N, C-alpha and C positions, 0 to 999 in steps of 0.2 A: 617821583613817578614809580620808582622801584618799590617804595614802601606801600603805595596804594596797590600795586600788583600783588605783592605778597599777602596783604590783608585780604584782597579779593579771592585769591587762590585758597587761602585758609578758610574763608567763608564757604566757598563752593565745596571744599573737601568735607567740612563738618556737616553741611546741610544735606549733601546729596550722595556722598560715597561712604560715609561712616554710619550708615543706617544699620540697624540690627537685622541680621539675616536668619531665616529659618534654618534649623538644624535637622538632620535626618532623625525621624521619629516624632517631630513636632506635628501638631494638628494644623490643618489648613485654616488660615484666618479669612475673614470677610466672605464666607461661603454663601451668605444669603443676599449679598449686594447684587441688585439687578443692573446689568450692563447692556447697552444697546449693541446689537450685532448688525453686520452688513445686510442681513435679510430684513431689517426693519423691526425685528422682534427683540424683546428684552429677555435676558436669561442670567441666572446666577451660576456660580461654580457648582452649587448643590444641584441645580437643575441639570447641568451638563455631565455630572459624574454618573458613572454606571456601577454595576455591582462590584467590579474589581478595582475601581478607582478612577482617577482622572489625571490626564497629562496636560499641564499648563505650560505654554511657551510664550514668553514675552517677546513680541515681534513688532514689526513696523513695515513701512513701504519702501524705504530708500537706503537703509543701511547696507553697505557692501557685504557685511558678514551675513545678514539675513538673505540677501540675494544669492550669496554663495551656497547657503545651506537649504534654502526653501525648496529646492528640487527634491528634497527628502520629506517634506511635510506630508504629502499625500501618502507616501509609503508608511510613514510612522502612524498616521491616522488609521490606515488600513490594518496595521499590526495591532494597534490599540483596539479597534473595533472587533477584530478576530478574537481578542482576549477579554472582551466585555469591559473595556476601559474607555472612558470618555476622552475627548480631545478638544482643546480650545486654544486659539491664538488671542493674546491680549495686547492691545496697543495702548501704552501708557505715556506716549510722547506728547504730553500736554502743551509743551512750549512750541510744538509744531502743528497744533490742532487747527490753526487757521491757514495752514499751508499744506506741506507734503503729507501730513498725517490727519487731514480732515476726513470726516466720514465719506465725503464724495470721493476723495482719493483712495480711501480704503475699499470702497465698493468697486472702483475701477481696478484696483490692484488684485482684489480677490477674484474678480472675473477673469482677468488676464492670466492669473496663475492657477486657476481651477480650484479655488478653495470651496467649491460648492457643497461639500458633504459635511462641513463643520463650521462652528461659530468663529467669527473674527470680531472681537468686541472692543469697545472703547472703555478704557479705564479712566474715567473723568478725574482730573486732579491727581492722577497716579496713586489713588488710595490703595488699590490692591498691590501694586508694585512696592509701595512703602511698607505695607503689612508683611509682604513676603521677604523684603530685603533684596528685591531684584534690582540689578544695576545695569544689565546689558541687554542688547538685542542681537542675537537670541539668548534667552536665559531659560533653562528648562527646570521644571519642578514636577516630578512624578509622585502621585499619591496613591496609596493602596485603598482597599475597600473601606477602611475605617477613616479615610482621609488623613492618614498620617504620611508624612514625607518619607518616601522610600529612596529617591535618587534626586540629585540636583546637579546642574552644571551644563556641560556641552552636549550636543547631539552626537557627535563622533569626533574622530581625530583628524579629519581632512575636510576643511571648509571648501577648498577649491575644486577637488575632484572626487566625486561620489564613487567612482570605480576604483579609487586608490585607498579607500578607507580600510584600515586594519583593525580599528577598535570602534565598533558601532555601540558606543556606551549606552545610549537610550534604548535601542532595540534589545540589547542584552539585559538591561535592567527590567524591561517589560516582561521578557520571557522568564527571568529568574523570579521576579515578584509573583507572577501568576503560578509558578511551579512551587512556590513556598521555599525557594532556595535563597541563600545569602546573595546580596547584590555586591559585586566587586568589580570596579570601585563603586561605592555608594555616593561618591562626590567627586566631581572633576571641576576644573576651572572653566567658568563661562567666559568665552572670548567674543567680543563684539563691540558695537558702538554703545556709548552711554545712553541710558534712558534720558530723554530730554525733559527734565522736571522744571517746574516753576516754583519760585519761592512763595 
């Protein structure tokens, strides 16, 4: 039994966690892939990007880390909109598509949490997550106007308490990027639930 467990863990590690990740400066992949949103429309990352770029957050409906951080989604979207940056939430949890991360559940969650101003899309077969190297929910990727990765990682340094945040990494990255200043840090560690992939 121990041998089987070790083999299974090795398989999961190789298949799902050792995927190649985008580096700062890389161009966004899969930008023309159309994905269905909770509003019934289909849109690609290219459609959703604005003049100064696009903020992509891999998210879902039930992860405790998403639930802890999503009270900041609307504020982040507003900051992006103010700076002419697009904003999208991407659900890549294909293994839960017939359950907690079905389109029906996504629509209900978006309504409950007030996601009305932006797209919340289904990444079928986690194609976009695989291309990005996204592993967590939430996992942030901020692209500039040339769709080059400017920042990736966490939203901020305090998932549990918005009022206790000391380092709003993503907001700082948005402001620095638009001002043409260096983003520091340009990368932080994404902390969250694993994206639920299928083999």
